C-alpha positions in Angstrom: -27.0 -0.6 4.5 -24.3 -1.7 3.5 -20.4 0.6 3.7 -17.3 0.3 2.3 -15.1 1.0 5.1 -11.3 1.7 5.7 -9.7 -2.4 7.0 -6.2 -1.9 6.0 -4.1 1.3 5.7 0.2 2.1 4.8 1.1 5.2 5.2 4.2 7.6 3.8 5.7 4.8 2.7 8.4 5.4 0.2 8.7 3.8 -3.2 11.7 2.3 -3.9 11.4 1.3 -7.0 9.3 1.9 -10.4 9.3 -1.5 -13.0 7.4 -0.3 -15.6 8.5 -3.3 -17.8 6.3 -6.1 -14.9 3.2 -7.1 -16.0 1.4 -4.9 -12.8 0.9 -4.4 -9.3 2.5 -3.0 -6.5 4.9 -5.4 -4.4 5.1 -4.6 -0.2 7.2 -6.5 1.6 5.1 -9.5 3.3 6.1 -8.7 7.6 4.5 -4.6 6.2 1.2 -6.7 4.6 0.4 -8.6 7.7 0.9 -5.5 10.4 -1.5 -3.5 7.8 -3.7 -6.9 7.4 -3.3 -6.7 3.5 -3.8 -10.0 1.8 -1.9 -11.1 -1.4 -4.2 -9.8 -4.2 -5.9 -8.0 -2.5 -7.3 -4.4 -4.7 -5.9 -1.7 -3.1 -5.9 2.3 -3.9 -2.3 3.7 -3.8 -1.9 7.3 -3.6 1.2 10.0 -3.5 1.1 12.6 -1.0 4.3 13.7 -3.1 2.8 14.5 -7.0 -1.0 13.8 -6.5 -1.3 10.4 -8.5 -3.9 7.9 -7.8 -4.1 4.2 -9.1 -5.9 1.0 -8.0 -3.8 -2.2 -8.3 -3.6 -5.4 -6.1 -1.4 -6.2 -3.6 1.8 -8.3 -4.2 3.7 -10.2 -1.3 7.4 -8.9 -1.1 10.6 -10.3 1.2 10.0 -9.6 4.2 11.8 -6.8 6.4 13.9 -5.5 2.9 11.5 -2.3 3.0 11.3 -2.5 -0.6 7.7 -1.3 -2.0 8.0 -1.6 -6.0 5.6 -0.2 -9.0 4.6 -2.4 -11.6 3.7 -2.4 -14.9 2.2 1.0 -16.6 0.9 2.2 -12.4 4.6 3.2 -12.5 4.2 5.8 -15.1 2.2 7.5 -12.6 3.8 6.9 -9.4 7.5 6.6 -9.5 10.2 5.8 -7.3 10.6 7.9 -4.3 7.2 9.1 -3.9 5.9 9.3 -0.3 2.7 6.9 -0.3 -0.4 5.8 1.2 -1.9 2.0 0.3 -5.3 1.5 1.4 -7.8 -1.5 1.3 -12.0 -1.2 1.9 -14.0 -3.9 3.2 -17.8 -3.5 2.6 -19.7 -3.9 6.3 -23.2 -3.3 7.9 -21.1 -2.6 10.7 -17.9 -0.5 12.2 -14.7 -1.8 11.5 -11.8 -0.8 13.5 -9.3 -0.2 10.4 -5.4 -1.5 11.5 -3.2 1.5 10.5 0.8 1.9 10.1 3.3 4.7 9.8 6.3 4.5 8.1 9.6 6.4 7.9 11.5 7.1 4.5 13.1 3.8 5.1 9.8 1.7 5.3 10.5 1.0 8.7 7.2 1.0 11.0 7.2 4.1 13.4 3.7 4.0 14.6 0.4 1.6 14.3 -2.9 3.6 15.2 -5.4 0.4 15.3 
């Protein structure tokens, strides 16, 4: 039997920019993506701890070290700048997976790794 399991999680990140005019996706600094095991173009679930919004999109790698997390396109209507979010990706496996998880502060700096 195959299971859908959490593989990557960026917890308590803060959206720095919401750009409605962009075609879509969420831009995440590549250093955060690497720390959480996310790939460019990977489907992600984004949930807002601030207002409860949730959506699926794909991860786009941004400049490392900037701390800029940008909601693009129509998603910027659902989750706005200043909201605290969780970004999750899942994998299908027949065996348990040890998810890579990071927790960020309000500047999107890693304050804890949970692996």
